C-alpha positions in Angstrom: 136.0 84.6 50.6 136.7 81.9 53.2 140.4 82.3 53.6 142.0 83.1 57.0 145.0 85.4 57.1 147.1 86.7 60.0 149.1 89.9 60.2 152.0 90.5 62.6 152.5 94.2 62.4 155.6 94.2 64.7 157.3 91.6 62.6 156.0 92.9 59.3 154.7 89.4 58.5 151.5 88.5 56.7 150.4 84.9 56.8 148.4 84.7 53.6 147.3 81.1 53.6 145.7 80.4 50.2 144.3 83.9 49.9 147.3 85.4 48.2 149.6 83.0 46.5 152.9 83.9 44.7 152.4 82.2 41.4 148.9 80.9 41.1 145.5 82.2 42.1 143.2 80.5 44.6 140.1 78.7 43.6 137.1 81.1 43.4 134.0 79.1 44.1 130.8 80.2 42.5 128.9 78.4 45.2 129.0 80.9 48.1 126.8 82.9 50.4 128.0 85.9 48.5 125.9 87.1 45.5 129.1 87.8 43.6 132.0 85.7 44.9 134.5 87.1 42.4 133.6 90.7 43.5 133.9 89.6 47.2 137.4 88.2 46.4 138.4 91.4 44.7 137.2 93.4 47.7 139.1 91.2 50.1 142.3 91.5 48.0 141.9 95.3 48.2 141.6 95.1 52.0 144.8 93.1 52.4 146.7 95.2 49.9 146.1 98.2 52.2 147.8 96.6 55.2 150.8 98.8 56.0 154.4 97.8 56.6 154.1 94.2 55.3 157.7 93.1 54.7 157.2 89.4 54.1 154.2 87.4 52.9 154.1 83.8 53.9 151.7 81.9 51.6 150.4 78.3 52.1 151.9 77.3 48.8 155.1 78.6 47.1 157.9 80.8 48.3 157.6 83.8 50.6 157.4 87.2 48.8 157.6 90.8 49.8 155.2 93.0 47.8 151.7 92.1 48.9 150.0 95.0 47.1 151.7 94.2 43.8 150.7 90.5 44.0 147.1 91.4 44.8 147.0 93.7 41.7 148.5 90.9 39.6 145.8 88.4 40.8 143.1 90.9 40.1 144.6 91.5 36.7 144.6 87.8 36.0 140.8 87.6 36.7 140.1 90.7 34.6 141.9 88.9 31.7 139.9 85.8 32.5 136.6 87.8 32.4 137.6 89.2 29.0 138.3 85.6 27.8 134.9 84.4 29.1 133.2 87.2 27.1 135.1 86.2 24.0 134.2 82.6 24.5 130.6 83.5 24.9 130.5 85.5 21.7 131.9 82.5 19.8 129.6 79.9 21.5 126.3 81.7 21.8 124.0 80.7 24.6 125.8 77.9 26.4 126.0 76.0 29.7 128.7 76.6 32.2 130.5 73.3 31.2 130.9 74.5 27.7 132.6 77.7 28.8 134.8 75.6 31.2 136.0 73.5 28.3 137.2 76.6 26.5 138.6 78.3 29.6 140.5 75.5 31.2 142.8 72.7 30.0 141.2 69.2 29.8 143.1 68.0 32.9 141.4 70.7 34.9 137.8 70.0 33.8 135.5 69.0 36.6 133.5 70.5 39.5 136.1 73.0 40.7 136.7 74.4 37.2 132.9 74.6 36.6 132.4 76.4 39.9 135.1 79.0 39.1 133.7 79.4 35.6 130.2 79.9 37.1 131.7 82.6 39.5 133.1 84.5 36.5 129.8 84.2 34.5 127.8 85.4 37.4 130.1 88.3 37.9 129.6 89.3 34.3 125.8 88.8 34.6 125.6 91.0 37.6 127.7 93.7 35.9 125.4 93.6 32.9 127.9 91.9 30.6 126.2 88.6 30.3 122.6 87.2 30.2 121.4 84.1 31.9 118.3 82.1 30.8 117.1 78.7 31.9 117.1 75.8 29.5 114.2 73.3 29.3 116.1 70.9 31.6 116.5 73.6 34.3 120.2 74.3 33.6 121.5 77.8 33.1 122.5 79.1 29.7 124.8 82.1 29.6 125.3 84.5 26.7 127.9 87.3 26.6 127.8 90.2 24.2 
């Protein structure tokens, strides 16, 4: 992930930026130097969850909160649910392009490059885990199938 966080152990403060937000999750881009950006995000959440004695988290958006470990668990849980939803969508669609998954995963107002990139990150995570297959269509685009 490319988020920058700061920890003040004396003050018990954690400046979370966009990495850990109180009510939404940050964008997970599928376009990354990481082979599996979603797994890299999970690992980074695990690292910050282990920081001791954090009494207040200051996010870039939303209100401050106190339980960093619980919020990282909730964010990971959201993405696990999203992965299950992607698998369900794939079973209904059959082999499909990223954009087709996006249209079932996100509301219409969210469609576009960022939603496609996040959908791609989830599909690649599933593929790497062996829960999805990727083929290349005649036009060179990726087709994903979940089982």
